[in-house]
N, C-alpha and C positions, 0 to 999 in steps of 0.2 A: 081629969082628961083634958081641961082646957089649958093646963100649962104645957102638957103633953104636944098638943098640937101648936101651941105657941113656939115651943121650942123648935118643933120640925119646920114651921113657916120661917122662922128667925134663920135656921139653918140653910134651908132653899134659898132665901133671899142672900146670904153671904156667899154660897156657891155661885149663884146667879152674878153677883157684883165681881167675884173672881174671875169668872167666865169672861165677862165683859171686859174687864182689864187687860186680860191676856189678848183677846181679839183687838183691843184698840191698841195693843203693842205689836202685833202682827201687821196691823194695818199702816202703822207708821213705819215700819221697816219697810213693806212694799212701796209706800210712798217715796221713801229716801231711796229705794233701788230705783224706781222709775225716774226720779229726778237726776240721779247718776247717768242713766241711760240717755236722756233727753239732752244733759248736757254734751256727753260724748258724740251723740248724732249732730248737734249744733256746731261741735268742733270739727266734725267730719264734713258736713255741709259748707262749712266756712273755708275749707282747705281745696274744695274741689272747684274746678272753672265752671262757672255758670253757664247754663244751656244756652242763654242768649249770646254769650261770646262765642260758644262754639258753633252756634248758627251763624254768626257774623263771619267768623273764619270760613265756613262751608260757603256762604254766599260769596265772599271774596274769591276763593278757588274757584267757583264757578263763572263768575265774571271774567276772571283772568283767562280761563279757558275758552270763554267766548271770544275774547279780544284775539287770542292766540289762532282760533279758528279762522277767523276773519281775516286775519294775516298770513293764513297758510301755515302757521308752524303746528302741524298736528301732533307731532311727537310730545312736545311741550304742552299742548292741551291735554293731552291724555294724561301726563304726569299730574297736572293740575286735577284733573278729574280723580285720579287716583287719590290723591291728597284729601279731596273733599269726601271720598268714601271712607277713607281712613279716619278722618275727623267724626263722621257719623258713626262708626263703628265704636269710637271711644264713646260718643255721647250716649249710644245704645246700652253699652255695658254699665255706665254712671247711672243713667236714668231709672226711675221707677218704673214699674209694670205697666201704669197707664199710659206713660210716654213712648214705651218700647215700640207699640204697634206703629205710631206717627212717624219715629225716627226709621223704623224698618222700611216704611213705604217711602220716605224720602231717600232712603239709601238705594231701595230698588231702583228709584227713577234715575238716579245720578247713574248706577251700574248701566241701566238701560242706555243713558246716552253716552257712557263710555263705550260701551258694545258698539252703537251706532257710529261712534266716531272711529272706532277701530275698523270697521266694515267699510266707511269711507275712505281709510287711509288705504286698506287693501285694494279697494275699487281704483283709486288714483294710481297706486304702483301698477296695478294690472294695466290701466289705459296707457301709462307711459310706456310699458313694455310692449304693448301692442302696435303704437305708432312707428311709423318709420323712423329709424334713427334712434329708437329707444333701446336701453340697455336690456 
């Protein structure tokens, strides 16, 4: 009877060793797959424009818009504001979920500024028409 339990015990140990080897093989495959995914993500991130650069572009558009407003060139300023809105839209599409809300907030503020500028342009046009000699 002792030999029977020894053989059963040995058989169970062999089955466990085989099962462990199979699990190790599966884990190795999964690790290799994850490494490929990480390499692909790193490549994708390297090809995208960094968010700091996008924000610099937006800042530049906004500064240009401010200068143009001070000069009285409202249509050009509106164009610069639209460019900054477009850049923010690109950044929002490319950003992760955590950054999306911040970018949307910035985009809403720039849109609000563009709307205010458009109202100012319309008001100026209305004031010019109301003055004597206006068109």
